N, C-alpha and C positions, 0 to 999 in steps of 0.2 A: 346905697351909693349917694343919694341926695344928702344924707347927713354928713358924709365925708366931704363932699364938695362945699357944703355950707360951712363946715368947720375950717376948711382951707381958706375960704373967702374971708371968714372972720379973723383968721391968722394973718391976713395981708396979701395972700396970693391973688393974682388976677386970673380970669378965665383962660386966656391963652397959655399962661404958665401951667395951669392945672391940666389942660388938655394935652400939653406937650410932655407931661410926666410919663415916665415908664412905670411898669408895674413894680419894679424894684424900688423906685423912688417912693411910691405910695406905701409899700411894705415897710420901708425905713421910717417914714413919718408915723405910721401906726405903731411901730415898735417904740419909737421915741416917746410918743404920747402915753403908751402903757408904762414906760419907765417913770415918766413924770408923775403919773397917777399913783404909782407905788411909793414914790418919794414923799408925796403929800401925806400918804397914810402913815408913814414912819415918823412924822414929826410929833414930838411929845413935849408938852410944856414942863417946866421945872416942878410945878406942884404935882403933876402926874408921875414924874420920875422919882421925886423925893417927897412923898407925902408927909413924912415925919418932920420935915423942916418947916412946913407951913401949917 
């Protein structure tokens, strides 16, 4: 839970906002962060995608 709160603070949320969140809000933020993490993994450079060109 500490990691989640620290992550939210680093993202710009203030403590009163965090404590006012519902469980649905927190679940949504976790889901969004998981989607962003998978998008970062999907990024491929051109030399990786087309090694025969380089």
